[in-house]
Steps between C-alpha positions, in 0.01 A plus 500: 500500500162528632275794396163632636264663248178705519244351271200703387182269436194622327190329361409566139149526346521139388562372857868432463751601772787689351834535699766756417841533659588872469884439586525271190409668168252271298457256788137412515267198482138415546268213615138426592578424870738656755664163579607450131591872473750472792668197340515677166638829640786315668583338166473831324739666756760219455487534130527884513799484736686290231508788257489822725587640830220651723446865525480646851139629547353632822133402550308809635145381515167490323 
């Protein structure tokens, strides 16, 4: 089964990019570059899907 997730990306005060997947509780990761962050968030999603099912969220906007 293939999923599509919204990912919220923020930059913290130390310069790290932090990614959070709202549909998967506790699914987040961080990295110094966006390239590395994208690889890590995919890995984090795969790991989170092993232990829980996604929650349906509707993204409204910022």
